[in-house]
SEPAPA-862719 format. One line per 8 residues: number of its first residue (from 1); their letters; for each residue x, y, z of N, C-alpha, C. Coordinates in nm, 2 decimals, decimal comma. Example, Ala and Ser with C-alpha at 12.3 -4.5 7.8 and 13.67 -1.06 7.14 Angstrom:
REM SEPAPA-862719
1 = AS = 1,32/-0,57/0,78/1,23/-0,45/0,78/1,32/-0,33/0,78 | 1,28/-0,22/0,71/1,37/-0,11/0,71/1,29/0,00/0,79;
//
This chain:
REM SEPAPA-862719
1 = MPQKTADF = 3,05/0,01/-0,85/2,96/-0,03/-0,75/2,82/0,02/-0,78 | 2,72/-0,07/-0,78/2,58/-0,02/-0,82/2,53/0,07/-0,71 | 2,45/0,17/-0,76/2,39/0,26/-0,67/2,25/0,20/-0,62 | 2,22/0,23/-0,49/2,09/0,19/-0,44/1,99/0,29/-0,49 | 1,87/0,23/-0,53/1,76/0,32/-0,57/1,71/0,38/-0,45 | 1,67/0,51/-0,46/1,62/0,58/-0,35/1,48/0,53/-0,31 | 1,45/0,52/-0,18/1,32/0,48/-0,14/1,21/0,57/-0,20 | 1,10/0,51/-0,23/0,99/0,59/-0,28/0,87/0,53/-0,20;
9 = WFDVGSLQ = 0,83/0,60/-0,10/0,72/0,56/-0,01/0,59/0,60/-0,07 | 0,50/0,51/-0,10/0,37/0,54/-0,15/0,26/0,53/-0,04 | 0,18/0,63/-0,03/0,08/0,64/0,07/-0,04/0,54/0,02 | -0,05/0,43/0,10/-0,15/0,33/0,06/-0,29/0,37/0,12 | -0,29/0,45/0,23/-0,41/0,49/0,29/-0,40/0,49/0,44 | -0,51/0,51/0,50/-0,52/0,52/0,65/-0,53/0,38/0,70 | -0,47/0,36/0,82/-0,47/0,23/0,89/-0,62/0,19/0,92 | -0,70/0,29/0,94/-0,84/0,27/0,97/-0,92/0,21/0,86;
17 = EIPVRGSR = -0,87/0,23/0,73/-0,94/0,17/0,61/-0,92/0,02/0,60 | -0,83/-0,04/0,68/-0,81/-0,18/0,68/-0,87/-0,24/0,81 | -0,96/-0,33/0,79/-1,02/-0,39/0,92/-0,92/-0,45/1,01 | -0,94/-0,45/1,13/-0,85/-0,52/1,23/-0,85/-0,67/1,19 | -0,73/-0,73/1,18/-0,70/-0,87/1,14/-0,75/-0,89/0,99 | -0,74/-0,78/0,91/-0,78/-0,78/0,77/-0,67/-0,74/0,68 | -0,70/-0,72/0,55/-0,60/-0,68/0,46/-0,66/-0,59/0,35 | -0,57/-0,54/0,27/-0,61/-0,45/0,15/-0,51/-0,49/0,04;
25 = RVKTPRRE = -0,56/-0,50/-0,08/-0,47/-0,53/-0,20/-0,43/-0,40/-0,26 | -0,30/-0,40/-0,30/-0,24/-0,29/-0,38/-0,18/-0,35/-0,51 | -0,22/-0,30/-0,62/-0,17/-0,34/-0,75/-0,05/-0,25/-0,79 | 0,06/-0,32/-0,82/0,18/-0,24/-0,87/0,19/-0,29/-1,02 | 0,28/-0,22/-1,09/0,30/-0,26/-1,23/0,35/-0,41/-1,25 | 0,41/-0,47/-1,15/0,46/-0,60/-1,16/0,39/-0,71/-1,08 | 0,31/-0,67/-0,98/0,25/-0,77/-0,89/0,14/-0,71/-0,80 | 0,06/-0,80/-0,74/-0,04/-0,75/-0,64/0,02/-0,78/-0,50;
33 = IAIFRTAN = 0,01/-0,68/-0,42/0,06/-0,69/-0,28/-0,06/-0,68/-0,18 | -0,05/-0,77/-0,08/-0,15/-0,76/0,03/-0,09/-0,69/0,15 | -0,16/-0,59/0,20/-0,12/-0,51/0,32/-0,20/-0,57/0,43 | -0,14/-0,62/0,53/-0,21/-0,68/0,64/-0,21/-0,59/0,77 | -0,32/-0,59/0,84/-0,33/-0,52/0,97/-0,36/-0,63/1,08 | -0,27/-0,63/1,18/-0,29/-0,72/1,29/-0,39/-0,66/1,40 | -0,42/-0,74/1,50/-0,50/-0,70/1,61/-0,43/-0,59/1,69 | -0,30/-0,59/1,68/-0,22/-0,49/1,75/-0,18/-0,37/1,66;
41 = DEVFALEN = -0,25/-0,35/1,55/-0,23/-0,24/1,46/-0,09/-0,24/1,40 | -0,03/-0,36/1,38/0,10/-0,37/1,31/0,06/-0,39/1,16 | 0,15/-0,34/1,07/0,12/-0,36/0,93/0,24/-0,44/0,87 | 0,20/-0,52/0,77/0,29/-0,60/0,70/0,25/-0,61/0,55 | 0,35/-0,63/0,46/0,32/-0,64/0,32/0,38/-0,76/0,26 | 0,30/-0,85/0,19/0,35/-0,97/0,13/0,29/-0,97/-0,01 | 0,36/-1,04/-0,11/0,30/-1,06/-0,24/0,17/-1,14/-0,21 | 0,07/-1,10/-0,28/-0,07/-1,16/-0,26/-0,08/-1,30/-0,33;
49 = RCPHKGGP = 0,02/-1,39/-0,30/0,02/-1,52/-0,36/0,09/-1,62/-0,27 | 0,01/-1,71/-0,23/0,07/-1,82/-0,14/0,17/-1,90/-0,21 | 0,28/-1,93/-0,15/0,39/-2,01/-0,21/0,35/-2,15/-0,25 | 0,24/-2,20/-0,19/0,20/-2,33/-0,22/0,13/-2,35/-0,36 | 0,02/-2,29/-0,38/-0,05/-2,30/-0,50/-0,10/-2,16/-0,56 | -0,05/-2,05/-0,50/-0,08/-1,92/-0,55/-0,21/-1,86/-0,50 | -0,26/-1,92/-0,39/-0,39/-1,87/-0,34/-0,37/-1,72/-0,29 | -0,48/-1,65/-0,29/-0,48/-1,50/-0,25/-0,47/-1,49/-0,10;
57 = LSDGIVHG = -0,35/-1,45/-0,06/-0,33/-1,44/0,09/-0,42/-1,33/0,15 | -0,46/-1,23/0,07/-0,54/-1,12/0,12/-0,68/-1,17/0,16 | -0,72/-1,29/0,11/-0,85/-1,35/0,15/-0,83/-1,44/0,27 | -0,71/-1,45/0,33/-0,69/-1,54/0,44/-0,72/-1,48/0,57 | -0,71/-1,56/0,67/-0,74/-1,52/0,81/-0,61/-1,48/0,88 | -0,61/-1,36/0,93/-0,50/-1,30/1,00/-0,51/-1,34/1,15 | -0,41/-1,40/1,21/-0,41/-1,44/1,35/-0,27/-1,41/1,40 | -0,26/-1,33/1,50/-0,13/-1,29/1,55/-0,05/-1,22/1,44;
65 = RKVTCPLH = 0,07/-1,27/1,42/0,16/-1,22/1,31/0,17/-1,32/1,20 | 0,05/-1,38/1,17/0,05/-1,49/1,06/-0,08/-1,47/0,98 | -0,08/-1,53/0,86/-0,20/-1,54/0,78/-0,22/-1,68/0,73 | -0,34/-1,73/0,73/-0,37/-1,86/0,68/-0,43/-1,85/0,54 | -0,36/-1,92/0,45/-0,41/-1,91/0,31/-0,55/-1,98/0,30 | -0,64/-1,91/0,23/-0,78/-1,96/0,22/-0,79/-2,09/0,14 | -0,69/-2,13/0,06/-0,71/-2,25/-0,03/-0,67/-2,38/0,04 | -0,56/-2,38/0,10/-0,51/-2,51/0,16/-0,46/-2,50/0,30;
73 = NWIINLDD = -0,49/-2,39/0,37/-0,46/-2,37/0,51/-0,31/-2,36/0,54 | -0,23/-2,32/0,44/-0,09/-2,30/0,48/-0,08/-2,17/0,57 | 0,01/-2,18/0,66/0,02/-2,06/0,75/0,15/-1,99/0,72 | 0,14/-1,86/0,69/0,25/-1,78/0,65/0,28/-1,67/0,75 | 0,41/-1,66/0,79/0,45/-1,55/0,88/0,45/-1,42/0,81 | 0,38/-1,32/0,87/0,37/-1,19/0,81/0,51/-1,12/0,82 | 0,59/-1,15/0,91/0,72/-1,08/0,92/0,81/-1,10/0,80 | 0,82/-1,23/0,75/0,91/-1,26/0,65/0,85/-1,34/0,53;
81 = GEATGADK = 0,73/-1,37/0,54/0,66/-1,45/0,43/0,69/-1,60/0,43 | 0,76/-1,65/0,52/0,80/-1,79/0,53/0,68/-1,87/0,58 | 0,66/-1,99/0,51/0,56/-2,09/0,56/0,61/-2,14/0,69 | 0,51/-2,18/0,77/0,54/-2,24/0,90/0,53/-2,39/0,91 | 0,58/-2,45/1,01/0,56/-2,59/1,03/0,64/-2,67/0,93 | 0,58/-2,78/0,88/0,65/-2,87/0,79/0,64/-2,81/0,64 | 0,56/-2,71/0,62/0,54/-2,65/0,49/0,67/-2,57/0,45 | 0,71/-2,58/0,33/0,83/-2,50/0,28/0,79/-2,41/0,17;
89 = GCARSFPV = 0,83/-2,29/0,18/0,80/-2,19/0,07/0,80/-2,05/0,13 | 0,80/-1,95/0,05/0,80/-1,81/0,10/0,73/-1,72/0,00 | 0,64/-1,64/0,06/0,58/-1,53/-0,01/0,67/-1,41/0,00 | 0,70/-1,34/-0,10/0,79/-1,22/-0,10/0,73/-1,11/-0,01 | 0,82/-1,06/0,08/0,77/-0,95/0,17/0,83/-0,82/0,12 | 0,76/-0,71/0,16/0,80/-0,58/0,11/0,80/-0,48/0,23 | 0,89/-0,38/0,22/0,90/-0,28/0,32/0,77/-0,20/0,33 | 0,72/-0,18/0,45/0,60/-0,11/0,47/0,62/-0,04/0,61;
97 = KLENGRIY = 0,56/0,08/0,62/0,57/0,15/0,75/0,44/0,22/0,78 | 0,42/0,25/0,91/0,31/0,32/0,96/0,35/0,45/1,02 | 0,30/0,57/0,97/0,34/0,70/1,03/0,21/0,78/1,04 | 0,19/0,83/1,16/0,07/0,92/1,18/-0,06/0,86/1,13 | -0,08/0,73/1,15/-0,20/0,66/1,11/-0,21/0,63/0,96 | -0,10/0,66/0,88/-0,10/0,63/0,74/-0,01/0,52/0,71 | -0,04/0,44/0,61/0,04/0,32/0,57/0,12/0,36/0,45 | 0,25/0,33/0,45/0,33/0,36/0,33/0,40/0,23/0,29;
105 = LDMSVAAA = 0,40/0,21/0,15/0,47/0,10/0,09/0,59/0,15/0,01 | 0,70/0,08/0,03/0,82/0,12/-0,05/0,81/0,08/-0,19 | 0,77/0,16/-0,28/0,74/0,13/-0,42/0,87/0,10/-0,50 | 0,99/0,15/-0,45/1,11/0,12/-0,51/1,15/-0,02/-0,51 | 1,09/-0,09/-0,41/1,11/-0,24/-0,40/0,98/-0,31/-0,46 | 0,86/-0,26/-0,42/0,74/-0,33/-0,46/0,72/-0,33/-0,61 | 0,77/-0,23/-0,69/0,75/-0,22/-0,83/0,87/-0,28/-0,91 | 0,98/-0,31/-0,84/1,10/-0,36/-0,90/1,07/-0,51/-0,94;
113 = P = 1,15/-0,56/-1,04/1,14/-0,70/-1,08/1,17/-0,80/-0,96;
//
């Protein structure tokens, strides 16, 4: 039976360093990840690549628990990375947590293939 890799939570920075309804990019050895902050100070992490044409989701507009891609206006759920409406596709999501005002990204998942 395969063993689960231990979680490795990386301190991305303070919640206050990300503007409300904004994002921050984090580069890992395998991909770029966008960390999003909602108006309610929730945090989410998605691969910084729209499933439609690869647009940078970190440059999109955050509204509620969604982000709109800046290239072709696809709307992506921050919870799971799924495109909404008639659009089909998914941006990979990653475990992220907020503790004591600090944002942590699970690098055991984010840096894995």
